[in-house]
C-alpha positions in Angstrom: 14.8 -8.6 -9.3 14.4 -4.9 -8.5 13.3 -2.0 -10.5 14.7 1.5 -10.3 12.5 4.4 -11.3 14.3 7.5 -12.6 12.7 10.9 -11.8 14.5 14.0 -13.1 16.0 16.4 -10.5 13.8 19.4 -11.5 10.7 17.3 -10.8 12.0 16.1 -7.4 12.9 19.7 -6.6 9.4 20.9 -7.4 7.8 18.4 -5.0 6.4 19.7 -1.7 8.1 16.9 0.1 11.3 17.3 2.2 14.2 15.8 0.2 15.1 13.2 2.8 11.5 11.8 2.6 11.0 11.8 -1.2 11.9 8.1 -1.8 9.8 6.9 1.2 6.8 9.0 0.2 7.0 8.0 -3.5 7.3 4.3 -2.7 4.2 4.6 -0.4 2.2 6.5 -3.1 3.1 3.8 -5.6 2.1 1.0 -3.1 -1.4 2.6 -2.6 -1.8 3.2 -6.3 -1.0 -0.4 -7.2 -3.3 -1.7 -4.4 -6.2 0.5 -5.6 -5.8 -1.0 -9.1 -5.8 -4.5 -7.7 -2.3 -4.9 -9.0 -0.8 -5.7 -5.6 -2.3 -7.5 -2.6 -2.7 -5.7 0.7 0.1 -7.7 2.3 2.6 -6.8 -0.4 1.4 -3.2 -0.7 1.7 -2.8 3.1 5.2 -4.3 2.9 6.2 -1.9 0.1 4.7 1.1 1.9 6.5 0.1 5.1 3.3 0.3 7.2 1.7 -1.8 9.8 -1.7 -3.4 8.9 -3.5 -0.8 11.1 -1.6 2.1 9.5 -2.3 0.7 6.1 -6.0 0.3 6.7 -6.3 3.8 8.2 -4.5 5.3 5.2 -6.8 3.4 2.8 -9.8 4.9 4.6 -8.3 8.4 4.6 -7.7 8.1 0.8 -11.1 6.7 0.1 -9.7 3.4 -1.3 -12.0 0.5 -0.7 -10.4 -2.6 0.9 -10.3 -5.6 -1.4 -12.3 -8.4 0.2 -13.1 -11.3 -2.0 -15.3 -14.3 -1.3 -12.1 -16.3 -0.8 -11.1 -13.9 2.0 -14.5 -14.3 3.6 -14.2 -18.1 3.4 -10.8 -18.0 5.1 -12.1 -15.7 7.8 -15.1 -17.9 8.5 -12.9 -21.0 8.7 -10.6 -19.2 11.0 -13.5 -18.1 13.3 -15.0 -21.6 13.3 -11.6 -23.1 14.3 -11.7 -21.3 17.6 -8.1 -20.1 17.3 
């Protein structure tokens, strides 16, 4: 399933984003907004935004969005660290 979002031409024309970059930038903005609302995991938001993990984390910091880190994430990290891998 895919979803298409319709934005009127006059709104796109009023954006201060070069036309060839509009789709990419709007997709990235949506990915960060969904992540900030806890509606999308970091992995899926990163995938949607088309960014590496480092790029995504840097962008989170620059936007003042706190990284989601649950007790389950901590348990996984501890188990990974203790496994010696």
